[in-house]
C-alpha positions as CSV (number, residue, x, y, z in Angstrom):
1,M,-3.9,-40.5,-25.9
2,A,-3.0,-37.1,-24.3
3,A,-1.0,-37.2,-21.1
4,R,-2.7,-35.7,-18.0
5,I,-1.1,-32.7,-16.3
6,T,0.6,-33.9,-13.1
7,R,0.6,-32.0,-9.7
8,A,4.2,-31.0,-10.4
9,D,3.1,-28.9,-13.3
10,R,0.1,-27.2,-11.6
11,G,1.9,-24.5,-9.6
12,V,3.5,-23.1,-12.8
13,L,0.2,-23.2,-14.7
14,Q,-1.8,-21.6,-11.9
15,W,0.7,-18.7,-11.7
16,L,0.3,-18.2,-15.5
17,C,-3.5,-18.2,-15.1
18,V,-3.2,-15.6,-12.3
19,L,-1.1,-13.3,-14.5
20,V,-3.5,-13.7,-17.4
21,I,-6.5,-12.9,-15.2
22,A,-4.7,-9.9,-13.6
23,F,-4.0,-8.3,-16.9
24,A,-7.6,-9.0,-18.0
25,L,-8.9,-7.2,-15.0
26,L,-6.7,-4.2,-15.5
27,A,-8.3,-3.8,-18.9
28,C,-11.8,-3.7,-17.4
29,E,-13.4,-0.5,-16.2
30,G,-15.6,-2.0,-13.5
31,K,-15.3,-4.7,-10.8
32,P,-17.2,-8.0,-10.7
33,P,-19.8,-8.4,-8.0
34,A,-18.2,-9.5,-4.7
35,D,-20.1,-12.8,-4.8
36,A,-19.9,-13.4,-8.5
37,M,-17.7,-16.5,-8.1
38,T,-19.0,-17.8,-4.8
39,Q,-22.8,-17.8,-4.6
40,D,-25.9,-17.6,-6.8
41,P,-28.7,-15.4,-5.5
42,A,-30.9,-18.4,-5.4
43,D,-28.5,-20.1,-3.1
44,K,-28.7,-17.5,-0.3
45,A,-31.5,-19.1,1.5
46,P,-30.0,-22.6,1.8
47,Q,-26.7,-21.0,2.7
48,A,-28.3,-19.4,5.8
49,A,-29.6,-22.8,6.8
50,V,-26.4,-24.7,6.5
51,Q,-24.4,-22.2,8.6
52,A,-25.9,-23.8,11.6
53,H,-23.7,-26.5,13.2
54,P,-25.2,-30.0,13.6
55,E,-24.4,-29.9,17.3
56,K,-24.3,-26.2,18.3
57,T,-26.8,-23.6,17.3
58,P,-25.5,-20.1,16.4
59,E,-26.7,-18.9,19.8
60,A,-24.5,-21.5,21.5
61,L,-21.3,-20.6,19.7
62,E,-18.3,-20.4,22.0
63,A,-16.9,-17.0,23.0
64,G,-15.2,-15.3,20.1
65,M,-17.0,-17.5,17.5
66,I,-18.3,-14.9,15.1
67,N,-18.5,-14.7,11.3
68,P,-14.8,-14.4,10.4
69,G,-15.3,-13.8,6.6
70,Y,-12.6,-15.3,4.4
71,T,-10.1,-17.5,6.2
72,E,-6.7,-18.3,4.5
73,K,-6.1,-22.0,4.0
74,P,-2.8,-23.5,5.1
75,A,-0.1,-23.3,2.4
76,W,0.4,-27.1,2.7
77,F,-3.1,-27.9,1.4
78,A,-2.9,-29.7,-2.0
79,N,-2.5,-27.6,-5.1
80,S,-5.3,-29.3,-7.0
81,F,-7.0,-28.8,-10.4
82,L,-10.0,-30.7,-8.8
83,D,-9.8,-33.7,-11.0
84,L,-10.3,-36.2,-8.2
85,R,-9.2,-39.1,-10.3
86,D,-5.7,-37.6,-10.6
87,D,-5.7,-36.5,-6.9
88,V,-6.6,-40.0,-5.6
89,A,-4.1,-41.7,-7.9
90,E,-1.3,-39.3,-7.0
91,A,-2.0,-39.5,-3.3
92,A,-2.0,-43.3,-3.4
93,A,1.3,-43.3,-5.3
94,S,2.9,-41.4,-2.4
95,G,1.3,-43.6,0.3
96,K,-1.4,-41.1,1.2
97,R,-5.2,-40.8,1.0
98,V,-7.3,-37.8,-0.1
99,L,-9.2,-35.6,2.4
100,L,-11.9,-33.4,0.8
101,Y,-12.6,-30.3,2.9
102,F,-15.8,-28.5,2.2
103,Y,-15.9,-25.0,3.5
104,Q,-17.6,-21.7,3.1
105,D,-16.4,-18.1,3.8
106,G,-17.8,-16.8,7.0
107,C,-18.0,-20.2,8.6
108,P,-16.7,-19.9,12.3
109,Y,-16.2,-23.7,12.6
110,C,-14.1,-23.8,9.5
111,K,-12.0,-21.1,11.0
112,K,-11.8,-23.0,14.2
113,L,-10.7,-26.2,12.4
114,L,-7.9,-24.2,10.7
115,D,-6.9,-22.0,13.6
116,T,-7.3,-24.5,16.5
117,N,-6.8,-28.0,15.2
118,F,-4.1,-27.2,12.6
119,A,-2.3,-24.9,15.1
120,L,-1.3,-28.1,16.9
121,A,1.9,-29.4,15.5
122,D,0.8,-33.0,16.1
123,T,-2.4,-32.6,14.2
124,E,-0.7,-30.9,11.3
125,K,2.0,-33.6,11.2
126,R,-0.6,-36.4,11.2
127,T,-2.6,-34.8,8.4
128,R,0.3,-34.0,6.2
129,E,1.9,-37.4,6.6
130,K,-1.3,-39.3,5.8
131,F,-3.5,-37.1,3.5
132,E,-3.6,-34.7,0.6
133,V,-6.1,-32.1,1.7
134,I,-8.3,-30.6,-1.1
135,A,-10.4,-27.6,-0.2
136,I,-13.8,-27.2,-2.0
137,N,-15.9,-24.1,-1.6
138,M,-19.5,-25.4,-1.2
139,W,-20.8,-22.3,-3.0
140,G,-17.9,-22.1,-5.6
141,D,-18.0,-22.2,-9.4
142,R,-14.7,-24.0,-10.1
143,E,-15.0,-27.2,-12.1
144,V,-14.7,-30.5,-10.2
145,T,-14.2,-33.8,-12.1
146,G,-15.5,-36.6,-10.0
147,L,-14.2,-40.1,-9.8
148,D,-16.8,-41.1,-12.4
149,G,-15.4,-38.5,-14.8
150,E,-18.4,-36.3,-14.6
151,E,-17.8,-32.5,-14.4
152,A,-19.7,-30.2,-12.1
153,T,-19.2,-26.9,-10.3
154,E,-18.1,-27.0,-6.7
155,K,-21.6,-26.1,-5.5
156,T,-23.2,-28.7,-7.6
157,F,-20.7,-31.3,-6.6
158,A,-21.2,-30.4,-2.9
159,R,-25.0,-30.6,-3.4
160,S,-24.7,-34.1,-5.0
161,L,-22.8,-35.3,-1.9
162,R,-25.5,-33.8,0.3
163,V,-23.0,-31.4,2.0
164,M,-25.3,-29.6,4.5
165,F,-22.8,-28.3,7.1
166,T,-19.4,-26.7,7.1
167,P,-16.9,-28.0,7.6
168,T,-17.7,-31.3,6.0
169,L,-14.8,-33.7,5.7
170,L,-14.8,-36.7,3.4
171,F,-11.9,-39.1,3.7
172,L,-11.2,-41.2,0.5
173,N,-9.2,-44.4,0.3
174,E,-6.9,-45.4,-2.5
175,S,-9.9,-46.4,-4.8
176,G,-11.8,-43.2,-4.0
177,K,-14.3,-44.8,-1.6
178,V,-15.5,-42.6,1.3
179,V,-14.2,-44.3,4.4
180,L,-15.2,-41.6,6.9
181,R,-17.4,-38.6,6.8
182,L,-17.3,-35.8,9.4
183,N,-20.3,-33.5,9.3
184,G,-19.2,-30.4,11.3
185,Y,-16.3,-29.5,13.5
186,Y,-14.6,-32.1,15.7
187,P,-12.3,-30.9,18.6
188,P,-8.6,-31.9,18.3
189,H,-8.7,-35.1,20.4
190,K,-11.5,-36.6,18.3
191,F,-10.2,-35.1,15.0
192,N,-6.8,-36.8,15.6
193,T,-8.6,-40.1,16.2
194,A,-10.5,-39.6,12.9
195,L,-7.2,-39.0,11.1
196,D,-5.8,-42.2,12.5
197,Y,-8.9,-44.2,11.6
198,A,-9.3,-42.9,8.1
199,A,-5.6,-43.5,7.3
200,Q,-5.8,-47.2,8.0
201,Y,-9.4,-48.5,7.7
202,N,-12.0,-48.6,4.9
203,G,-15.2,-47.7,6.8
204,S,-16.6,-51.1,7.7
205,E,-14.8,-53.0,10.4
206,P,-14.5,-51.5,12.8
207,A,-17.0,-48.6,12.5
208,F,-15.6,-45.3,13.5
209,N,-17.8,-44.9,16.6
210,E,-16.5,-48.3,17.8
211,Y,-12.9,-47.3,17.1
212,L,-13.4,-43.9,18.9
213,A,-14.9,-45.7,21.9
214,E,-12.0,-48.1,22.1
215,V,-9.3,-45.4,21.8
216,S,-11.2,-43.0,24.2
217,P,-9.0,-40.0,23.5
218,S,-8.9,-37.4,26.2
219,A,-10.3,-33.9,25.6
220,A,-8.1,-30.9,26.3
221,S,-9.0,-28.9,29.4
222,G,-10.2,-25.9,27.5
223,V,-8.5,-23.5,29.9
224,M,-5.4,-21.2,29.9
225,H,-3.0,-22.2,32.7
226,H,-2.2,-18.9,34.3
227,E,0.0,-18.9,37.5
228,A,0.4,-16.3,40.2
229,S,4.1,-16.2,39.4
230,F,3.5,-15.2,35.7
231,L,3.1,-11.6,34.6
232,P,-0.6,-10.6,34.9
233,P,-2.6,-10.9,31.6
234,G,-2.4,-7.7,29.7
235,S,0.9,-6.6,31.4
236,S,2.9,-3.9,29.6
237,L,6.1,-5.7,28.4
238,A,7.7,-2.3,28.1
239,A,7.4,-1.7,31.8
240,R,9.4,-4.7,33.1
241,A,12.2,-3.8,35.6
242,S,13.4,-7.2,36.7
243,G,16.3,-7.4,34.3
244,K,15.3,-11.0,33.5
245,P,14.9,-12.3,30.0
246,L,11.3,-12.7,28.9
247,L,9.5,-16.0,28.1
248,V,6.2,-15.6,26.2
249,M,4.1,-18.8,26.0
250,F,1.7,-18.7,23.0
251,E,-1.0,-21.2,23.7
252,Q,-4.7,-21.8,23.1
253,K,-7.5,-23.3,25.2
254,E,-8.1,-26.6,23.3
255,C,-4.5,-27.8,23.5
256,A,-3.6,-31.1,25.1
257,P,0.1,-30.5,24.8
258,C,-0.4,-27.2,26.6
259,D,-2.2,-29.1,29.4
260,E,0.7,-31.5,29.6
261,L,3.3,-28.7,29.7
262,H,1.6,-27.0,32.7
263,R,0.3,-30.0,34.6
264,D,3.4,-32.1,34.3
265,I,6.5,-30.6,32.7
266,L,6.5,-27.2,34.4
267,K,5.5,-28.7,37.8
268,R,8.8,-30.5,38.1
269,P,11.4,-29.0,40.4
270,A,14.1,-28.7,37.7
271,S,11.6,-26.9,35.5
272,R,10.6,-24.5,38.3
273,E,14.2,-23.6,38.8
274,Q,14.6,-22.7,35.2
275,L,11.2,-20.9,35.1
276,A,12.2,-18.6,38.0
277,R,15.0,-17.1,35.8
278,F,12.4,-15.5,33.5
279,D,9.6,-13.0,33.4
280,V,6.8,-15.3,32.0
281,L,3.8,-14.1,30.1
282,L,1.1,-16.6,29.0
283,V,-1.1,-15.4,26.1
284,D,-3.9,-16.9,24.1
285,M,-2.6,-16.8,20.6
286,W,-6.0,-15.9,19.2
287,S,-6.8,-13.2,21.7
288,N,-7.7,-9.7,20.6
289,E,-7.1,-8.1,24.0
290,S,-4.7,-5.1,24.2
291,L,-1.0,-5.9,24.7
292,V,2.0,-3.5,24.9
293,L,5.1,-5.0,23.4
294,P,8.7,-4.5,24.8
295,D,9.3,-1.7,22.3
296,G,6.1,0.1,23.5
297,T,4.0,-0.8,20.5
298,Q,0.4,-1.5,21.3
299,T,-1.1,-4.6,19.6
300,T,-2.9,-7.9,20.4
301,P,-1.7,-11.4,21.1
302,A,-3.3,-12.6,17.9
303,R,-1.7,-9.8,15.8
304,W,1.7,-10.4,17.5
305,A,1.5,-14.1,16.9
306,R,0.9,-13.5,13.2
307,Q,3.8,-10.9,13.1
308,L,6.2,-13.4,14.7
309,G,5.0,-16.3,12.6
310,V,3.8,-18.3,15.5
311,Q,1.8,-21.3,14.1
312,Y,1.8,-23.9,16.9
313,A,0.5,-24.3,20.4
314,P,2.4,-24.3,22.6
315,S,5.2,-22.1,21.2
316,L,7.7,-20.8,23.7
317,V,9.3,-17.5,22.5
318,F,12.3,-16.2,24.4
319,F,13.3,-12.5,24.4
320,D,16.5,-11.0,25.7
321,A,17.2,-7.2,25.7
322,G,13.9,-6.7,23.9
323,R,14.6,-9.0,20.9
324,E,13.7,-12.6,20.2
325,V,16.7,-14.9,20.7
326,F,15.2,-18.4,20.6
327,R,11.9,-20.3,20.4
328,T,10.5,-23.8,20.6
329,E,7.5,-24.7,18.4
330,S,7.0,-28.4,18.6
331,Y,6.1,-31.1,21.1
332,L,8.9,-31.3,23.7
333,K,9.3,-33.4,26.9
334,A,10.8,-32.1,30.2
335,F,14.5,-32.3,29.5
336,H,14.3,-30.4,26.2
337,T,11.9,-27.8,27.7
338,Q,14.3,-27.2,30.6
339,S,17.3,-27.1,28.3
340,A,15.6,-24.4,26.1
341,M,15.1,-22.3,29.2
342,D,18.6,-22.8,30.4
343,Y,20.0,-22.1,26.9
344,V,18.5,-18.6,27.1
345,A,18.8,-17.8,30.8
346,S,22.5,-18.7,30.9
347,A,23.1,-16.7,27.7
348,A,24.7,-19.8,26.2
349,Y,22.9,-18.9,22.9
350,R,25.4,-16.1,22.5
351,E,28.4,-18.5,22.4
352,Q,26.8,-21.7,21.1
353,P,24.5,-21.1,18.1
354,E,23.6,-24.8,17.8
355,F,21.0,-25.8,20.3
356,Q,21.5,-29.5,19.8
357,R,25.2,-29.2,20.7
358,F,24.2,-27.3,23.9
359,I,21.7,-30.1,24.8
360,A,24.4,-32.8,24.4
361,T,26.9,-30.9,26.5
362,R,24.3,-30.2,29.2
363,A,23.2,-33.9,29.3
364,E,26.8,-35.0,29.7
365,A,27.3,-32.4,32.6
366,L,24.2,-33.7,34.4
367,E,25.2,-37.3,34.0
368,A,28.6,-36.5,35.4
369,Q,26.8,-35.1,38.5
370,G,24.9,-38.3,38.9
371,I,21.7,-36.9,37.5
372,H,20.2,-39.3,34.9
373,V,18.8,-37.8,31.8
374,D,15.8,-39.4,30.2
375,L,15.0,-37.6,26.9
376,M,11.5,-39.1,26.7
377,N,10.3,-38.4,30.2
């Protein structure tokens, strides 16, 4: 009996396939049609129908929700040959379950799932720890082998599962049973609850709606927390004359950690003292409004975030003398947030390159002054 190719071999094989295809295309005089691998002409009518969201019509899309075209998938999504028997078995062997993500190019809610939900460090961490995510193009022509061993194209496979909306998410347990199905986009607080549910239950007791009602996750505020003391939105960073270092907060509207940062952590007296040592600019990391950088370059927050490799909200990026010197890009409580600001404002980063050693020294100094340090408060 021939051995199956494991996930460990797939990256090498896929690169070899890419090289073969690339050389083949170089030998061709023409280019294939733009939709040759994604959509049959007969599928165009149903595609227009499924682009509607189950809860929001196209007319009700949020500000900025437009057809984005192709959206790059996160690099940590599974590198799958789409044999779901192998995927489920390999995920189970590593203590995970499989999450099938059905998408289509031009789907604004797919983009929102990738850009909003997975921009949150907590959401990415939960997903990567508990699931292998496999992306399936609902109009695609790649071959999918189902758990029954039957082969079908992506679009036929999606049709057999009655995928009518994108994104559609199917969570499979260790035996390949669908334990939860999400038809359409869920905001981060509900999506995180779905991840927790699908990682531990099998879809019967309790039902997801019962679990969701019991957990009652809080929605994010949906606002950017601008303050009068911050630099006005759209300020030219090249025109600053205060001599202070610059703190740029890359955030987004649907971000519970951003809410906690501004409603609690930055309201504390010790935080206000540190914050006053900076020029502070709060930006929406997905905004396309004009922004002038410290070197005079004109760009947008979204483009700048991509250039800097900002992936999480909130990310605090510190600049001194026009260059980035430090950043935080994970969930932090008050003491670590205050320490990050002190690390840069005091210029300690120039003498102590290890932030954790600076934290330890700072904690000892505060304790010596009678100020108790609670790392989780």
